[in-house]
Biopython code that builds the backbone (N, CA, C, O; Angstrom):
import numpy as np
from Bio.PDB.StructureBuilder import StructureBuilder

atoms = [
    (1, "MET", "N", (-161.006, 70.837, -70.875)),
    (1, "MET", "CA", (-159.655, 70.415, -70.562)),
    (1, "MET", "C", (-159.696, 69.503, -69.351)),
    (1, "MET", "O", (-160.415, 69.755, -68.385)),
    (2, "GLY", "N", (-158.944, 68.482, -69.419)),
    (2, "GLY", "CA", (-158.800, 67.575, -68.291)),
    (2, "GLY", "C", (-157.484, 67.853, -67.611)),
    (2, "GLY", "O", (-157.207, 68.986, -67.219)),
    (3, "LYS", "N", (-156.669, 66.823, -67.467)),
    (3, "LYS", "CA", (-155.350, 66.982, -66.877)),
    (3, "LYS", "C", (-154.502, 67.876, -67.766)),
    (3, "LYS", "O", (-154.775, 68.021, -68.958)),
    (4, "THR", "N", (-153.487, 68.466, -67.190)),
    (4, "THR", "CA", (-152.600, 69.325, -67.953)),
    (4, "THR", "C", (-152.060, 68.577, -69.156)),
    (4, "THR", "O", (-151.565, 67.455, -69.040)),
    (5, "GLY", "N", (-152.164, 69.227, -70.336)),
    (5, "GLY", "CA", (-151.642, 68.622, -71.557)),
    (5, "GLY", "C", (-152.566, 67.624, -72.214)),
    (5, "GLY", "O", (-152.175, 66.968, -73.179)),
    (6, "GLN", "N", (-153.787, 67.491, -71.714)),
    (6, "GLN", "CA", (-154.722, 66.566, -72.328)),
    (6, "GLN", "C", (-156.052, 67.271, -72.564)),
    (6, "GLN", "O", (-156.482, 68.109, -71.771)),
    (7, "ILE", "N", (-156.683, 66.915, -73.659)),
    (7, "ILE", "CA", (-158.005, 67.431, -73.968)),
    (7, "ILE", "C", (-158.963, 66.257, -73.929)),
    (7, "ILE", "O", (-158.730, 65.234, -74.573)),
    (8, "SER", "N", (-160.039, 66.405, -73.172)),
    (8, "SER", "CA", (-161.011, 65.328, -73.048)),
    (8, "SER", "C", (-161.893, 65.272, -74.277)),
    (8, "SER", "O", (-162.270, 66.308, -74.824)),
    (9, "GLY", "N", (-162.215, 64.103, -74.700)),
    (9, "GLY", "CA", (-163.136, 63.888, -75.802)),
    (9, "GLY", "C", (-164.143, 62.836, -75.400)),
    (9, "GLY", "O", (-164.035, 62.244, -74.326)),
    (10, "THR", "N", (-165.122, 62.598, -76.257)),
    (10, "THR", "CA", (-166.131, 61.618, -75.912)),
    (10, "THR", "C", (-165.548, 60.206, -75.918)),
    (10, "THR", "O", (-166.070, 59.318, -75.245)),
    (11, "ASN", "N", (-164.472, 59.994, -76.672)),
    (11, "ASN", "CA", (-163.873, 58.660, -76.761)),
    (11, "ASN", "C", (-162.530, 58.580, -76.068)),
    (11, "ASN", "O", (-161.732, 57.704, -76.404)),
    (12, "GLY", "N", (-162.246, 59.445, -75.126)),
    (12, "GLY", "CA", (-160.964, 59.388, -74.446)),
    (12, "GLY", "C", (-160.299, 60.746, -74.414)),
    (12, "GLY", "O", (-160.958, 61.784, -74.470)),
    (13, "GLN", "N", (-158.975, 60.719, -74.323)),
    (13, "GLN", "CA", (-158.222, 61.956, -74.211)),
    (13, "GLN", "C", (-157.117, 61.988, -75.248)),
    (13, "GLN", "O", (-156.602, 60.952, -75.667)),
    (14, "ILE", "N", (-156.766, 63.193, -75.650)),
    (14, "ILE", "CA", (-155.662, 63.386, -76.583)),
    (14, "ILE", "C", (-154.517, 63.996, -75.799)),
    (14, "ILE", "O", (-154.688, 65.014, -75.129)),
    (15, "ASP", "N", (-153.357, 63.381, -75.879)),
    (15, "ASP", "CA", (-152.219, 63.956, -75.178)),
    (15, "ASP", "C", (-151.691, 65.151, -75.978)),
    (15, "ASP", "O", (-151.975, 65.292, -77.167)),
    (16, "ALA", "N", (-150.930, 65.993, -75.313)),
    (16, "ALA", "CA", (-150.441, 67.235, -75.922)),
    (16, "ALA", "C", (-149.572, 66.960, -77.141)),
    (16, "ALA", "O", (-149.617, 67.727, -78.103)),
    (17, "ARG", "N", (-148.795, 65.907, -77.130)),
    (17, "ARG", "CA", (-147.917, 65.576, -78.257)),
    (17, "ARG", "C", (-148.739, 65.232, -79.496)),
    (17, "ARG", "O", (-148.441, 65.706, -80.592)),
    (18, "THR", "N", (-149.771, 64.410, -79.322)),
    (18, "THR", "CA", (-150.639, 64.036, -80.439)),
    (18, "THR", "C", (-151.367, 65.261, -80.970)),
    (18, "THR", "O", (-151.479, 65.447, -82.182)),
    (19, "LEU", "N", (-151.858, 66.091, -80.069)),
    (19, "LEU", "CA", (-152.527, 67.327, -80.466)),
    (19, "LEU", "C", (-151.585, 68.192, -81.292)),
    (19, "LEU", "O", (-151.973, 68.701, -82.343)),
    (20, "ALA", "N", (-150.357, 68.363, -80.829)),
    (20, "ALA", "CA", (-149.376, 69.182, -81.538)),
    (20, "ALA", "C", (-149.074, 68.598, -82.914)),
    (20, "ALA", "O", (-148.969, 69.340, -83.891)),
    (21, "GLU", "N", (-148.932, 67.283, -83.000)),
    (21, "GLU", "CA", (-148.650, 66.634, -84.286)),
    (21, "GLU", "C", (-149.795, 66.831, -85.274)),
    (21, "GLU", "O", (-149.563, 67.099, -86.453)),
    (22, "ARG", "N", (-151.015, 66.700, -84.800)),
    (22, "ARG", "CA", (-152.171, 66.865, -85.677)),
    (22, "ARG", "C", (-152.307, 68.312, -86.155)),
    (22, "ARG", "O", (-152.617, 68.565, -87.319)),
    (23, "ILE", "N", (-152.076, 69.242, -85.257)),
    (23, "ILE", "CA", (-152.154, 70.652, -85.628)),
    (23, "ILE", "C", (-151.062, 70.986, -86.638)),
    (23, "ILE", "O", (-151.321, 71.661, -87.634)),
    (24, "SER", "N", (-149.854, 70.519, -86.387)),
    (24, "SER", "CA", (-148.742, 70.767, -87.313)),
    (24, "SER", "C", (-149.043, 70.180, -88.681)),
    (24, "SER", "O", (-148.802, 70.832, -89.698)),
    (25, "ALA", "N", (-149.562, 68.970, -88.724)),
    (25, "ALA", "CA", (-149.884, 68.332, -90.008)),
    (25, "ALA", "C", (-150.940, 69.137, -90.760)),
    (25, "ALA", "O", (-150.826, 69.335, -91.970)),
    (26, "PHE", "N", (-151.959, 69.599, -90.054)),
    (26, "PHE", "CA", (-153.008, 70.402, -90.691)),
    (26, "PHE", "C", (-152.422, 71.684, -91.269)),
    (26, "PHE", "O", (-152.691, 72.038, -92.417)),
    (27, "LEU", "N", (-151.617, 72.377, -90.464)),
    (27, "LEU", "CA", (-151.057, 73.653, -90.910)),
    (27, "LEU", "C", (-150.095, 73.471, -92.080)),
    (27, "LEU", "O", (-150.084, 74.283, -93.005)),
    (28, "ARG", "N", (-149.297, 72.423, -92.043)),
    (28, "ARG", "CA", (-148.358, 72.176, -93.152)),
    (28, "ARG", "C", (-149.106, 71.813, -94.434)),
    (28, "ARG", "O", (-148.690, 72.201, -95.526)),
    (29, "THR", "N", (-150.190, 71.080, -94.308)),
    (29, "THR", "CA", (-150.991, 70.741, -95.477)),
    (29, "THR", "C", (-151.660, 71.992, -96.038)),
    (29, "THR", "O", (-151.699, 72.197, -97.252)),
    (30, "ARG", "N", (-152.171, 72.802, -95.165)),
    (30, "ARG", "CA", (-152.862, 74.034, -95.578)),
    (30, "ARG", "C", (-151.899, 75.049, -96.172)),
    (30, "ARG", "O", (-152.236, 75.749, -97.127)),
    (31, "HIS", "N", (-150.695, 75.128, -95.603)),
    (31, "HIS", "CA", (-149.679, 76.098, -96.031)),
    (31, "HIS", "C", (-148.340, 75.383, -96.215)),
    (31, "HIS", "O", (-147.481, 75.457, -95.336)),
    (32, "PRO", "N", (-148.148, 74.695, -97.339)),
    (32, "PRO", "CA", (-146.919, 73.933, -97.520)),
    (32, "PRO", "C", (-145.660, 74.803, -97.618)),
    (32, "PRO", "O", (-144.562, 74.329, -97.325)),
    (33, "LEU", "N", (-145.804, 76.041, -98.019)),
    (33, "LEU", "CA", (-144.671, 76.962, -98.101)),
    (33, "LEU", "C", (-144.842, 78.072, -97.076)),
    (33, "LEU", "O", (-145.936, 78.610, -96.903)),
    (34, "LYS", "N", (-143.758, 78.408, -96.405)),
    (34, "LYS", "CA", (-143.771, 79.495, -95.410)),
    (34, "LYS", "C", (-144.925, 79.330, -94.421)),
    (34, "LYS", "O", (-145.702, 80.258, -94.192)),
    (35, "THR", "N", (-145.020, 78.152, -93.849)),
    (35, "THR", "CA", (-146.121, 77.836, -92.944)),
    (35, "THR", "C", (-146.248, 78.832, -91.795)),
    (35, "THR", "O", (-147.337, 79.369, -91.593)),
    (36, "PRO", "N", (-145.179, 79.109, -91.027)),
    (36, "PRO", "CA", (-145.343, 80.035, -89.900)),
    (36, "PRO", "C", (-145.839, 81.422, -90.321)),
    (36, "PRO", "O", (-146.701, 82.005, -89.664)),
    (37, "GLN", "N", (-145.291, 81.939, -91.412)),
    (37, "GLN", "CA", (-145.684, 83.265, -91.867)),
    (37, "GLN", "C", (-147.133, 83.280, -92.368)),
    (37, "GLN", "O", (-147.870, 84.238, -92.134)),
    (38, "SER", "N", (-147.521, 82.227, -93.045)),
    (38, "SER", "CA", (-148.889, 82.139, -93.553)),
    (38, "SER", "C", (-149.903, 82.040, -92.415)),
    (38, "SER", "O", (-150.957, 82.674, -92.450)),
    (39, "VAL", "N", (-149.567, 81.235, -91.407)),
    (39, "VAL", "CA", (-150.470, 81.092, -90.259)),
    (39, "VAL", "C", (-150.572, 82.420, -89.515)),
    (39, "VAL", "O", (-151.659, 82.818, -89.096)),
    (40, "GLU", "N", (-149.448, 83.099, -89.353)),
    (40, "GLU", "CA", (-149.483, 84.410, -88.690)),
    (40, "GLU", "C", (-150.389, 85.372, -89.453)),
    (40, "GLU", "O", (-151.189, 86.083, -88.846)),
    (41, "ALA", "N", (-150.268, 85.398, -90.771)),
    (41, "ALA", "CA", (-151.077, 86.301, -91.586)),
    (41, "ALA", "C", (-152.569, 86.006, -91.446)),
    (41, "ALA", "O", (-153.393, 86.919, -91.488)),
    (42, "GLU", "N", (-152.909, 84.740, -91.281)),
    (42, "GLU", "CA", (-154.319, 84.364, -91.211)),
    (42, "GLU", "C", (-154.909, 84.395, -89.807)),
    (42, "GLU", "O", (-156.114, 84.589, -89.648)),
    (43, "THR", "N", (-154.071, 84.206, -88.783)),
    (43, "THR", "CA", (-154.606, 84.075, -87.417)),
    (43, "THR", "C", (-154.142, 85.151, -86.452)),
    (43, "THR", "O", (-154.781, 85.391, -85.427)),
    (44, "GLY", "N", (-153.026, 85.802, -86.779)),
    (44, "GLY", "CA", (-152.452, 86.769, -85.849)),
    (44, "GLY", "C", (-151.533, 86.140, -84.818)),
    (44, "GLY", "O", (-150.942, 86.854, -84.009)),
    (45, "VAL", "N", (-151.399, 84.818, -84.827)),
    (45, "VAL", "CA", (-150.466, 84.149, -83.929)),
    (45, "VAL", "C", (-149.054, 84.379, -84.481)),
    (45, "VAL", "O", (-148.812, 84.109, -85.657)),
    (46, "PRO", "N", (-148.125, 84.867, -83.666)),
    (46, "PRO", "CA", (-146.783, 85.163, -84.174)),
    (46, "PRO", "C", (-146.123, 83.964, -84.856)),
    (46, "PRO", "O", (-146.238, 82.828, -84.395)),
    (47, "ALA", "N", (-145.432, 84.238, -85.957)),
    (47, "ALA", "CA", (-144.747, 83.192, -86.713)),
    (47, "ALA", "C", (-143.755, 82.434, -85.836)),
    (47, "ALA", "O", (-143.594, 81.223, -85.992)),
    (48, "ALA", "N", (-143.087, 83.131, -84.916)),
    (48, "ALA", "CA", (-142.132, 82.463, -84.027)),
    (48, "ALA", "C", (-142.831, 81.412, -83.162)),
    (48, "ALA", "O", (-142.265, 80.355, -82.884)),
    (49, "THR", "N", (-144.035, 81.699, -82.747)),
    (49, "THR", "CA", (-144.810, 80.745, -81.951)),
    (49, "THR", "C", (-145.194, 79.540, -82.801)),
    (49, "THR", "O", (-145.067, 78.396, -82.365)),
    (50, "VAL", "N", (-145.659, 79.801, -83.999)),
    (50, "VAL", "CA", (-146.043, 78.717, -84.907)),
    (50, "VAL", "C", (-144.824, 77.849, -85.216)),
    (50, "VAL", "O", (-144.935, 76.625, -85.284)),
    (51, "ARG", "N", (-143.676, 78.470, -85.401)),
    (51, "ARG", "CA", (-142.444, 77.736, -85.680)),
    (51, "ARG", "C", (-142.135, 76.764, -84.538)),
    (51, "ARG", "O", (-141.694, 75.641, -84.784)),
    (52, "LYS", "N", (-142.363, 77.185, -83.302)),
    (52, "LYS", "CA", (-142.140, 76.296, -82.150)),
    (52, "LYS", "C", (-143.065, 75.082, -82.213)),
    (52, "LYS", "O", (-142.655, 73.963, -81.902)),
    (53, "TRP", "N", (-144.307, 75.309, -82.614)),
    (53, "TRP", "CA", (-145.225, 74.176, -82.745)),
    (53, "TRP", "C", (-144.689, 73.189, -83.762)),
    (53, "TRP", "O", (-144.682, 71.979, -83.535)),
    (54, "LEU", "N", (-144.241, 73.725, -84.886)),
    (54, "LEU", "CA", (-143.813, 72.879, -86.000)),
    (54, "LEU", "C", (-142.486, 72.188, -85.740)),
    (54, "LEU", "O", (-142.320, 71.014, -86.071)),
    (55, "GLU", "N", (-141.548, 72.900, -85.155)),
    (55, "GLU", "CA", (-140.194, 72.360, -84.996)),
    (55, "GLU", "C", (-139.983, 71.622, -83.680)),
    (55, "GLU", "O", (-139.216, 70.660, -83.628)),
    (56, "GLN", "N", (-140.644, 72.053, -82.633)),
    (56, "GLN", "CA", (-140.405, 71.461, -81.318)),
    (56, "GLN", "C", (-141.556, 70.592, -80.832)),
    (56, "GLN", "O", (-141.465, 69.983, -79.766)),
    (57, "GLY", "N", (-142.630, 70.531, -81.597)),
    (57, "GLY", "CA", (-143.753, 69.693, -81.203)),
    (57, "GLY", "C", (-144.555, 70.238, -80.050)),
    (57, "GLY", "O", (-145.191, 69.481, -79.317)),
    (58, "ASN", "N", (-144.532, 71.567, -79.878)),
    (58, "ASN", "CA", (-145.316, 72.181, -78.813)),
    (58, "ASN", "C", (-146.765, 72.328, -79.253)),
    (58, "ASN", "O", (-147.050, 72.552, -80.429)),
    (59, "ALA", "N", (-147.673, 72.199, -78.296)),
    (59, "ALA", "CA", (-149.091, 72.416, -78.562)),
    (59, "ALA", "C", (-149.423, 73.882, -78.311)),
    (59, "ALA", "O", (-148.809, 74.511, -77.449)),
    (60, "PRO", "N", (-150.377, 74.432, -79.045)),
    (60, "PRO", "CA", (-150.752, 75.834, -78.846)),
    (60, "PRO", "C", (-151.389, 76.079, -77.482)),
    (60, "PRO", "O", (-151.964, 75.180, -76.868)),
    (61, "SER", "N", (-151.266, 77.316, -77.033)),
    (61, "SER", "CA", (-151.971, 77.734, -75.816)),
    (61, "SER", "C", (-153.466, 77.815, -76.135)),
    (61, "SER", "O", (-153.873, 77.700, -77.291)),
    (62, "GLY", "N", (-154.258, 78.011, -75.114)),
    (62, "GLY", "CA", (-155.704, 78.120, -75.312)),
    (62, "GLY", "C", (-156.093, 79.228, -76.262)),
    (62, "GLY", "O", (-156.934, 79.021, -77.136)),
    (63, "SER", "N", (-155.500, 80.403, -76.113)),
    (63, "SER", "CA", (-155.869, 81.531, -76.984)),
    (63, "SER", "C", (-155.410, 81.292, -78.421)),
    (63, "SER", "O", (-156.108, 81.671, -79.362)),
    (64, "ALA", "N", (-154.249, 80.669, -78.601)),
    (64, "ALA", "CA", (-153.769, 80.359, -79.946)),
    (64, "ALA", "C", (-154.652, 79.279, -80.584)),
    (64, "ALA", "O", (-154.981, 79.357, -81.767)),
    (65, "TYR", "N", (-155.027, 78.288, -79.802)),
    (65, "TYR", "CA", (-155.926, 77.243, -80.306)),
    (65, "TYR", "C", (-157.242, 77.862, -80.754)),
    (65, "TYR", "O", (-157.768, 77.519, -81.813)),
    (66, "ASP", "N", (-157.773, 78.777, -79.944)),
    (66, "ASP", "CA", (-159.014, 79.471, -80.307)),
    (66, "ASP", "C", (-158.854, 80.240, -81.617)),
    (66, "ASP", "O", (-159.763, 80.248, -82.446)),
    (67, "ALA", "N", (-157.701, 80.888, -81.807)),
    (67, "ALA", "CA", (-157.449, 81.625, -83.045)),
    (67, "ALA", "C", (-157.450, 80.675, -84.245)),
    (67, "ALA", "O", (-157.963, 81.018, -85.310)),
    (68, "LEU", "N", (-156.877, 79.487, -84.072)),
    (68, "LEU", "CA", (-156.872, 78.491, -85.148)),
    (68, "LEU", "C", (-158.292, 78.019, -85.463)),
    (68, "LEU", "O", (-158.660, 77.880, -86.630)),
    (69, "VAL", "N", (-159.076, 77.776, -84.431)),
    (69, "VAL", "CA", (-160.459, 77.344, -84.631)),
    (69, "VAL", "C", (-161.261, 78.441, -85.334)),
    (69, "VAL", "O", (-162.025, 78.156, -86.257)),
    (70, "ARG", "N", (-161.093, 79.683, -84.904)),
    (70, "ARG", "CA", (-161.827, 80.787, -85.538)),
    (70, "ARG", "C", (-161.480, 80.904, -87.018)),
    (70, "ARG", "O", (-162.365, 81.147, -87.839)),
    (71, "ARG", "N", (-160.221, 80.738, -87.366)),
    (71, "ARG", "CA", (-159.795, 80.919, -88.759)),
    (71, "ARG", "C", (-160.091, 79.707, -89.635)),
    (71, "ARG", "O", (-160.570, 79.854, -90.759)),
    (72, "TYR", "N", (-159.804, 78.493, -89.118)),
    (72, "TYR", "CA", (-159.884, 77.306, -89.961)),
    (72, "TYR", "C", (-161.146, 76.481, -89.739)),
    (72, "TYR", "O", (-161.444, 75.586, -90.530)),
    (73, "GLY", "N", (-161.883, 76.766, -88.685)),
    (73, "GLY", "CA", (-163.199, 76.190, -88.462)),
    (73, "GLY", "C", (-163.290, 74.680, -88.367)),
    (73, "GLY", "O", (-162.400, 74.003, -87.853)),
    (74, "ALA", "N", (-164.406, 74.180, -88.885)),
    (74, "ALA", "CA", (-164.729, 72.762, -88.763)),
    (74, "ALA", "C", (-163.679, 71.843, -89.392)),
    (74, "ALA", "O", (-163.377, 70.804, -88.805)),
    (75, "PRO", "N", (-163.111, 72.170, -90.552)),
    (75, "PRO", "CA", (-162.080, 71.276, -91.097)),
    (75, "PRO", "C", (-160.878, 71.114, -90.154)),
    (75, "PRO", "O", (-160.303, 70.031, -90.049)),
    (76, "PHE", "N", (-160.511, 72.200, -89.473)),
    (76, "PHE", "CA", (-159.425, 72.134, -88.496)),
    (76, "PHE", "C", (-159.804, 71.188, -87.360)),
    (76, "PHE", "O", (-159.016, 70.320, -86.985)),
    (77, "LEU", "N", (-160.994, 71.350, -86.817)),
    (77, "LEU", "CA", (-161.430, 70.499, -85.707)),
    (77, "LEU", "C", (-161.491, 69.037, -86.126)),
    (77, "LEU", "O", (-161.143, 68.154, -85.343)),
    (78, "CYS", "N", (-161.930, 68.772, -87.352)),
    (78, "CYS", "CA", (-161.964, 67.384, -87.843)),
    (78, "CYS", "C", (-160.560, 66.790, -87.939)),
    (78, "CYS", "O", (-160.354, 65.620, -87.617)),
    (79, "ALA", "N", (-159.604, 67.592, -88.380)),
    (79, "ALA", "CA", (-158.227, 67.110, -88.505)),
    (79, "ALA", "C", (-157.594, 66.865, -87.145)),
    (79, "ALA", "O", (-156.809, 65.932, -86.980)),
    (80, "VAL", "N", (-157.933, 67.696, -86.180)),
    (80, "VAL", "CA", (-157.330, 67.600, -84.854)),
    (80, "VAL", "C", (-158.029, 66.552, -83.994)),
    (80, "VAL", "O", (-157.414, 65.960, -83.107)),
    (81, "HIS", "N", (-159.306, 66.326, -84.257)),
    (81, "HIS", "CA", (-160.095, 65.378, -83.453)),
    (81, "HIS", "C", (-160.772, 64.332, -84.339)),
    (81, "HIS", "O", (-161.999, 64.237, -84.340)),
    (82, "PRO", "N", (-159.996, 63.544, -85.093)),
    (82, "PRO", "CA", (-160.616, 62.565, -85.995)),
    (82, "PRO", "C", (-161.321, 61.425, -85.267)),
    (82, "PRO", "O", (-162.114, 60.699, -85.866)),
    (83, "GLU", "N", (-161.037, 61.271, -84.000)),
    (83, "GLU", "CA", (-161.676, 60.199, -83.235)),
    (83, "GLU", "C", (-163.133, 60.526, -82.891)),
    (83, "GLU", "O", (-163.818, 59.721, -82.261)),
    (84, "GLU", "N", (-163.602, 61.704, -83.305)),
    (84, "GLU", "CA", (-164.980, 62.113, -83.022)),
    (84, "GLU", "C", (-165.746, 62.343, -84.321)),
    (84, "GLU", "O", (-166.158, 63.470, -84.593)),
    (85, "PRO", "N", (-165.947, 61.296, -85.134)),
    (85, "PRO", "CA", (-166.573, 61.478, -86.446)),
    (85, "PRO", "C", (-168.036, 61.918, -86.384)),
    (85, "PRO", "O", (-168.551, 62.456, -87.364)),
    (86, "GLY", "N", (-168.705, 61.707, -85.274)),
    (86, "GLY", "CA", (-170.102, 62.101, -85.149)),
    (86, "GLY", "C", (-170.287, 63.457, -84.498)),
    (86, "GLY", "O", (-171.417, 63.865, -84.227)),
    (87, "ALA", "N", (-169.197, 64.162, -84.243)),
    (87, "ALA", "CA", (-169.287, 65.458, -83.568)),
    (87, "ALA", "C", (-169.935, 66.495, -84.482)),
    (87, "ALA", "O", (-169.947, 66.338, -85.703)),
    (88, "TRP", "N", (-170.466, 67.540, -83.888)),
    (88, "TRP", "CA", (-171.151, 68.587, -84.653)),
    (88, "TRP", "C", (-170.255, 69.179, -85.731)),
    (88, "TRP", "O", (-170.723, 69.511, -86.820)),
    (89, "PHE", "N", (-168.964, 69.311, -85.428)),
    (89, "PHE", "CA", (-168.080, 69.950, -86.401)),
    (89, "PHE", "C", (-167.840, 69.065, -87.623)),
    (89, "PHE", "O", (-167.528, 69.574, -88.699)),
    (90, "ALA", "N", (-167.981, 67.751, -87.471)),
    (90, "ALA", "CA", (-167.854, 66.865, -88.630)),
    (90, "ALA", "C", (-169.025, 67.091, -89.585)),
    (90, "ALA", "O", (-168.848, 67.087, -90.804)),
    (91, "ASP", "N", (-170.215, 67.287, -89.030)),
    (91, "ASP", "CA", (-171.386, 67.586, -89.863)),
    (91, "ASP", "C", (-171.218, 68.929, -90.572)),
    (91, "ASP", "O", (-171.546, 69.056, -91.752)),
    (92, "VAL", "N", (-170.714, 69.918, -89.860)),
    (92, "VAL", "CA", (-170.489, 71.237, -90.455)),
    (92, "VAL", "C", (-169.459, 71.146, -91.570)),
    (92, "VAL", "O", (-169.652, 71.724, -92.640)),
    (93, "ALA", "N", (-168.364, 70.425, -91.332)),
    (93, "ALA", "CA", (-167.315, 70.289, -92.346)),
    (93, "ALA", "C", (-167.853, 69.601, -93.596)),
    (93, "ALA", "O", (-167.536, 70.006, -94.715)),
    (94, "ARG", "N", (-168.666, 68.559, -93.411)),
    (94, "ARG", "CA", (-169.257, 67.864, -94.561)),
    (94, "ARG", "C", (-170.165, 68.798, -95.350)),
    (94, "ARG", "O", (-170.128, 68.801, -96.581)),
    (95, "GLN", "N", (-170.974, 69.587, -94.660)),
    (95, "GLN", "CA", (-171.882, 70.506, -95.344)),
    (95, "GLN", "C", (-171.103, 71.590, -96.089)),
    (95, "GLN", "O", (-171.456, 71.949, -97.213)),
    (96, "GLN", "N", (-170.048, 72.108, -95.464)),
    (96, "GLN", "CA", (-169.225, 73.115, -96.125)),
    (96, "GLN", "C", (-168.570, 72.545, -97.374)),
    (96, "GLN", "O", (-168.512, 73.214, -98.406)),
    (97, "ARG", "N", (-168.084, 71.330, -97.291)),
    (97, "ARG", "CA", (-167.456, 70.692, -98.462)),
    (97, "ARG", "C", (-168.481, 70.485, -99.560)),
    (97, "ARG", "O", (-168.201, 70.734, -100.732)),
    (98, "GLN", "N", (-169.673, 70.027, -99.184)),
    (98, "GLN", "CA", (-170.735, 69.837, -100.172)),
    (98, "GLN", "C", (-171.076, 71.165, -100.842)),
    (98, "GLN", "O", (-171.231, 71.216, -102.062)),
    (99, "ASP", "N", (-171.195, 72.226, -100.072)),
    (99, "ASP", "CA", (-171.509, 73.552, -100.626)),
    (99, "ASP", "C", (-170.441, 74.001, -101.618)),
    (99, "ASP", "O", (-170.764, 74.524, -102.684)),
    (100, "ARG", "N", (-169.151, 73.794, -101.265)),
    (100, "ARG", "CA", (-168.059, 74.171, -102.177)),
    (100, "ARG", "C", (-168.116, 73.371, -103.468)),
    (100, "ARG", "O", (-167.942, 73.928, -104.552)),
    (101, "LEU", "N", (-168.361, 72.061, -103.360)),
    (101, "LEU", "CA", (-168.426, 71.217, -104.546)),
    (101, "LEU", "C", (-169.616, 71.577, -105.428)),
    (101, "LEU", "O", (-169.499, 71.575, -106.653)),
    (102, "GLU", "N", (-170.762, 71.887, -104.820)),
    (102, "GLU", "CA", (-171.928, 72.285, -105.602)),
    (102, "GLU", "C", (-171.683, 73.613, -106.320)),
    (102, "GLU", "O", (-172.126, 73.795, -107.454)),
    (103, "ALA", "N", (-170.985, 74.534, -105.668)),
    (103, "ALA", "CA", (-170.657, 75.810, -106.307)),
    (103, "ALA", "C", (-169.728, 75.586, -107.499)),
    (103, "ALA", "O", (-169.893, 76.217, -108.543)),
    (104, "LYS", "N", (-168.755, 74.691, -107.345)),
    (104, "LYS", "CA", (-167.854, 74.370, -108.458)),
    (104, "LYS", "C", (-168.631, 73.719, -109.605)),
    (104, "LYS", "O", (-168.405, 74.037, -110.772)),
    (105, "ALA", "N", (-169.538, 72.815, -109.270)),
    (105, "ALA", "CA", (-170.332, 72.144, -110.294)),
    (105, "ALA", "C", (-171.198, 73.157, -111.046)),
    (105, "ALA", "O", (-171.316, 73.092, -112.269)),
    (106, "ASP", "N", (-171.798, 74.088, -110.314)),
    (106, "ASP", "CA", (-172.605, 75.135, -110.960)),
    (106, "ASP", "C", (-171.757, 75.973, -111.911)),
    (106, "ASP", "O", (-172.194, 76.287, -113.018)),
    (107, "ALA", "N", (-170.562, 76.331, -111.492)),
    (107, "ALA", "CA", (-169.666, 77.123, -112.341)),
    (107, "ALA", "C", (-169.290, 76.352, -113.602)),
    (107, "ALA", "O", (-169.254, 76.923, -114.692)),
    (108, "LEU", "N", (-169.013, 75.069, -113.462)),
    (108, "LEU", "CA", (-168.678, 74.243, -114.626)),
    (108, "LEU", "C", (-169.869, 74.128, -115.575)),
    (108, "LEU", "O", (-169.697, 74.194, -116.792)),
    (109, "LEU", "N", (-171.056, 73.961, -115.038)),
    (109, "LEU", "CA", (-172.247, 73.874, -115.890)),
    (109, "LEU", "C", (-172.473, 75.180, -116.651)),
    (109, "LEU", "O", (-172.866, 75.153, -117.817)),
    (110, "ARG", "N", (-172.232, 76.312, -116.007)),
    (110, "ARG", "CA", (-172.351, 77.607, -116.700)),
    (110, "ARG", "C", (-171.342, 77.682, -117.842)),
    (110, "ARG", "O", (-171.674, 78.142, -118.935)),
    (111, "GLN", "N", (-170.123, 77.238, -117.598)),
    (111, "GLN", "CA", (-169.099, 77.252, -118.648)),
    (111, "GLN", "C", (-169.482, 76.335, -119.806)),
    (111, "GLN", "O", (-169.302, 76.697, -120.969)),
    (112, "ILE", "N", (-170.001, 75.169, -119.500)),
    (112, "ILE", "CA", (-170.434, 74.237, -120.540)),
    (112, "ILE", "C", (-171.561, 74.855, -121.364)),
    (112, "ILE", "O", (-171.549, 74.778, -122.592)),
    (113, "ASN", "N", (-172.529, 75.464, -120.694)),
    (113, "ASN", "CA", (-173.642, 76.102, -121.411)),
    (113, "ASN", "C", (-173.146, 77.241, -122.288)),
    (113, "ASN", "O", (-173.627, 77.419, -123.407)),
    (114, "ASP", "N", (-172.191, 78.010, -121.790)),
    (114, "ASP", "CA", (-171.599, 79.083, -122.602)),
    (114, "ASP", "C", (-170.971, 78.525, -123.862)),
    (114, "ASP", "O", (-171.154, 79.075, -124.948)),
    (115, "LEU", "N", (-170.227, 77.429, -123.724)),
    (115, "LEU", "CA", (-169.591, 76.804, -124.879)),
    (115, "LEU", "C", (-170.631, 76.269, -125.868)),
    (115, "LEU", "O", (-170.469, 76.414, -127.080)),
    (116, "ARG", "N", (-171.677, 75.663, -125.358)),
    (116, "ARG", "CA", (-172.737, 75.129, -126.227)),
    (116, "ARG", "C", (-173.413, 76.247, -127.016)),
    (116, "ARG", "O", (-173.835, 76.044, -128.154)),
    (117, "GLU", "N", (-173.512, 77.409, -126.416)),
    (117, "GLU", "CA", (-174.180, 78.536, -127.056)),
    (117, "GLU", "C", (-173.207, 79.387, -127.875)),
    (117, "GLU", "O", (-173.574, 80.453, -128.369)),
    (118, "GLY", "N", (-171.963, 78.910, -128.018)),
    (118, "GLY", "CA", (-171.000, 79.595, -128.865)),
    (118, "GLY", "C", (-170.264, 80.738, -128.198)),
    (118, "GLY", "O", (-169.564, 81.493, -128.873)),
    (119, "ARG", "N", (-170.403, 80.883, -126.897)),
    (119, "ARG", "CA", (-169.663, 81.921, -126.171)),
    (119, "ARG", "C", (-168.367, 81.321, -125.634)),
    (119, "ARG", "O", (-168.325, 80.173, -125.191)),
    (120, "LEU", "N", (-167.338, 82.114, -125.688)),
    (120, "LEU", "CA", (-166.041, 81.625, -125.187)),
    (120, "LEU", "C", (-165.784, 82.061, -123.800)),
    (120, "LEU", "O", (-164.741, 81.736, -123.234)),
]
sb = StructureBuilder()
sb.init_structure("model")
sb.init_model(0)
sb.init_chain("A")
sb.init_seg("    ")
for serial, (resi, resn, name, xyz) in enumerate(atoms, 1):
    if name == "N":
        sb.init_residue(resn, " ", resi, " ")
    sb.init_atom(name, np.array(xyz, "f"), 0.0, 1.0, " ", f" {name:<3s}", serial, name[0])
structure = sb.get_structure()
């Protein structure tokens, strides 16, 4: 942390408003319905607090930010800090995405083989 309301990065600083907007966008994309309640269920951060982030543009406190990072991991960090494409979390997010896609591809290949062998 640098000055109050700013987070230092390798390419500059993010002001609290930008941070709040990025976090809100990530959470709304992840939970398009009942966002505050869904975030509370996944992170333990009270829905009323999440609602303030979404409606008033407030940035999370340090402990709430940590809860978001613990739950949403590298994809969250990539969404909140896109100006750092070479950061360690970008590599982790890419690897996680690759792993998910390979698992889906394996499942599809199993289904195709089942169909070829006459199994439904």
